C-alpha positions in Angstrom: 20.4 49.6 -56.3 23.4 48.4 -58.3 26.7 50.2 -57.8 29.9 49.9 -59.8 32.5 50.5 -57.1 30.7 49.4 -53.9 27.8 47.3 -52.5 25.2 48.1 -49.9 22.7 46.1 -47.9 20.6 46.5 -44.8 19.5 44.0 -42.2 18.4 44.3 -38.6 18.4 48.1 -38.9 22.1 48.1 -39.8 23.4 49.1 -43.2 26.6 47.6 -44.6 28.4 49.7 -47.2 31.4 47.9 -48.7 34.1 49.5 -50.8 34.5 47.1 -53.7 37.3 48.2 -56.0 40.1 45.8 -54.8 42.0 45.9 -58.1 42.6 49.6 -57.4 43.2 49.1 -53.7 39.8 50.8 -53.2 41.3 54.1 -54.5 38.7 56.9 -54.4 37.8 58.7 -57.6 35.1 61.2 -58.3 32.6 58.6 -59.6 33.4 56.3 -56.6 32.8 59.1 -54.1 29.6 60.1 -55.9 28.3 56.5 -55.5 29.0 56.6 -51.7 27.3 60.0 -51.5 24.3 58.7 -53.4 24.0 55.6 -51.2 24.3 57.6 -47.9 21.7 60.1 -49.1 19.3 57.4 -50.1 19.8 55.6 -46.8 19.3 58.9 -44.9 16.0 59.6 -46.7 14.6 56.1 -46.1 16.1 55.9 -42.6 15.4 52.2 -42.2 18.9 51.7 -40.8 20.0 53.2 -37.5 23.7 52.5 -38.0 25.9 52.0 -41.1 29.1 50.0 -41.2 31.6 51.2 -43.8 34.0 48.4 -44.7 36.1 47.2 -47.7 36.9 44.2 -49.8 40.5 43.4 -50.7 43.9 43.6 -49.2 43.8 47.4 -48.7 41.0 49.2 -47.0 41.6 52.4 -49.1 44.8 53.7 -50.6 43.6 57.2 -51.0 42.6 59.0 -54.1 43.2 57.6 -57.5 46.5 59.2 -58.7 45.3 59.1 -62.3 42.6 61.7 -61.4 45.3 64.0 -60.1 48.5 63.6 -62.2 48.6 65.8 -65.3 45.1 67.1 -64.7 44.2 70.8 -64.9 43.6 72.5 -61.6 39.9 72.8 -62.3 39.6 69.0 -62.5 41.6 68.5 -59.3 39.5 71.1 -57.6 36.3 69.3 -58.7 37.6 66.0 -57.4 38.2 67.5 -53.9 34.9 69.3 -54.0 33.3 65.9 -54.3 35.5 64.7 -51.5 34.3 67.6 -49.4 30.7 66.7 -50.2 31.3 63.1 -49.2 32.6 64.2 -45.8 29.6 66.6 -45.2 27.2 63.8 -46.2 28.8 61.5 -43.6 28.4 64.2 -41.0 24.8 65.1 -41.8 23.6 61.5 -42.2 21.0 60.6 -39.6 22.8 57.2 -39.0 25.8 56.6 -36.8 28.5 55.6 -39.3 31.2 53.1 -38.2 34.4 52.6 -40.2 35.4 49.0 -39.9 39.1 49.0 -40.9 40.7 45.6 -41.6 43.9 46.8 -43.3 45.7 49.9 -44.6 43.8 53.3 -44.7 46.1 55.9 -46.1 45.9 59.4 -47.3 42.3 59.9 -48.6 41.5 56.5 -47.0 42.6 57.8 -43.6 40.5 60.9 -44.3 37.4 58.8 -45.1 37.9 56.8 -41.9 38.5 59.8 -39.7 35.4 61.5 -41.1 33.2 58.6 -39.9 31.6 58.8 -36.5 33.3 55.8 -34.9 36.1 53.5 -36.0 36.8 49.9 -35.3 40.1 48.2 -36.4 41.7 44.8 -36.8 44.5 44.5 -34.2 47.2 43.1 -36.5 46.6 44.3 -40.0 44.9 47.7 -39.7 47.2 50.7 -40.4 46.5 54.4 -40.6 48.5 57.2 -42.1 48.6 60.5 -44.0 51.1 59.5 -46.5 51.0 62.4 -49.0 54.6 63.6 -48.4 55.8 60.3 -49.8 54.7 61.8 -53.2 55.6 65.4 -52.2 51.8 66.0 -52.0 50.4 67.3 -48.8 47.4 65.6 -47.2 45.5 68.8 -46.8 41.9 67.5 -46.9 42.7 64.5 -44.6 44.1 67.0 -42.1 40.7 68.6 -41.6 39.1 65.3 -40.3 42.2 63.9 -38.6 43.1 67.1 -36.7 39.6 67.1 -35.3 40.0 63.5 -34.0 43.6 63.5 -32.7 45.8 65.9 -30.7 47.5 68.6 -32.9 51.1 67.5 -32.4 50.2 63.9 -33.3 48.4 65.1 -36.4 51.5 67.1 -37.5 53.6 64.1 -36.8 51.4 62.0 -39.0 51.7 64.6 -41.8 55.5 65.1 -41.5 56.6 61.5 -41.2 54.0 60.0 -43.6 54.2 56.9 -41.3 51.6 54.2 -41.0 50.4 53.6 -37.4 49.0 50.4 -36.0 45.5 50.0 -34.7 46.8 50.0 -31.1 48.8 53.2 -31.7 45.8 54.8 -33.4 43.7 53.8 -30.4 46.2 55.4 -28.0 46.0 58.8 -29.7 42.2 58.6 -30.0 41.7 58.0 -33.7 40.3 54.5 -33.2 37.5 53.6 -30.8 37.7 49.8 -30.6 40.4 47.3 -31.6 39.3 43.8 -32.2 41.2 40.6 -33.2 41.4 40.4 -37.0 39.4 37.2 -37.3 36.6 38.7 -35.1 36.5 42.2 -36.6 33.3 41.5 -38.6 31.4 40.0 -35.7 32.5 42.3 -33.0 31.9 45.4 -35.1 28.4 44.1 -35.8 27.8 43.7 -32.1 29.1 47.2 -31.5 26.6 48.5 -34.1 23.8 46.4 -32.6 24.4 48.0 -29.2 24.1 51.5 -30.7 21.0 50.4 -32.7 19.1 49.6 -29.5 18.0 53.2 -29.1 15.7 55.2 -31.3 16.6 56.7 -34.7 15.7 60.1 -33.4 18.0 59.8 -30.4 20.9 58.7 -32.6 20.3 61.5 -35.1 20.0 64.2 -32.4 23.0 63.0 -30.4 25.2 63.0 -33.5 24.1 66.4 -34.9 24.3 68.1 -31.5 27.8 66.7 -30.9 29.2 68.0 -34.1 27.3 71.3 -33.8 28.7 72.2 -30.3 32.2 71.0 -31.2 33.0 74.2 -33.1 31.4 76.5 -30.5 32.9 78.3 -27.5 31.9 76.8 -24.2 29.4 79.6 -23.6 27.7 79.1 -27.0 27.8 75.4 -26.6 25.9 75.5 -23.3 23.2 77.8 -24.7 22.8 75.6 -27.7 22.7 72.5 -25.5 20.1 74.0 -23.3 17.8 74.6 -26.3 18.4 71.1 -27.6 17.6 69.5 -24.3 14.3 71.5 -24.2 13.3 70.5 -27.7 14.3 66.8 -27.1 12.4 66.8 -23.8 9.0 67.3 -25.5 9.7 64.8 -28.3 7.6 61.7 -28.6 10.6 59.5 -28.4 11.9 61.1 -25.1 8.4 61.0 -23.5 7.9 57.4 -24.4 11.4 56.5 -23.2 11.1 58.3 -19.9 7.6 56.9 -19.3 8.7 53.3 -20.0 11.7 53.8 -17.7 9.6 55.2 -14.9 7.1 52.4 -15.2 9.8 49.8 -15.0 11.5 51.6 -12.2 8.3 51.9 -10.3 7.5 48.3 -10.8 10.9 47.2 -9.5 10.7 49.5 -6.5 7.2 48.3 -5.7 8.3 44.7 -6.0 11.3 45.4 -3.7 9.0 47.0 -1.1 6.7 44.0 -1.1 9.7 41.7 -0.5 10.9 43.9 2.3 7.4 44.0 3.9 7.2 40.2 3.6 10.6 39.9 5.3 9.5 42.1 8.2 6.3 40.1 8.7 
């Protein structure tokens, strides 16, 4: 499928979604976000990919929302823009794939929101930067706060909001926004290997792990354990789990049997 603001391809059960609006610093607008939503929904229906890497072309990963779609617009238009943003975040969360944001440079405001909304984040050590920079324009990063506050400690999230600073990849890793930091010149390759490691398991296991994680996150501990109990029971009778356990037991049995033969031979 042809897109105006992005590209998408799949290979070896991994999807690569590339933001491709470098002339606008990959600023997000309603049409841009609708393209990403459409792409993720299509990939989710086909489910040929187990993991999707979300990356960007250009000097900036994403500069946030296109200011021209906010400035001097009626409140109904701005509300519609951020309704689309909300739909994008829920699409990322509900997608059956594990979605990895591969951040090579600056992800600010709505760009930081997009990254924080992904399941995992890799970042280039020298050039990647993260920030909720709305207060620079006297405009609060309210929607980014939703995703970021669920990824980092509350005090750090408030610091990000109040200072509008940009934080390095290592700083973001230290307060748990970023999962892996790689050398800039190896970011593509090492993120790909990270994705391949995840893609070794079944599509079902990835989907169930992701959905169960987000579902229990908002529950009390008591509710979470009851929910987890039911999920373990349902997963335990799935074809994937039965095949996985059977294969493991067969391999373990063969290894144990092989070791016993070696031991018996040694004794004799």
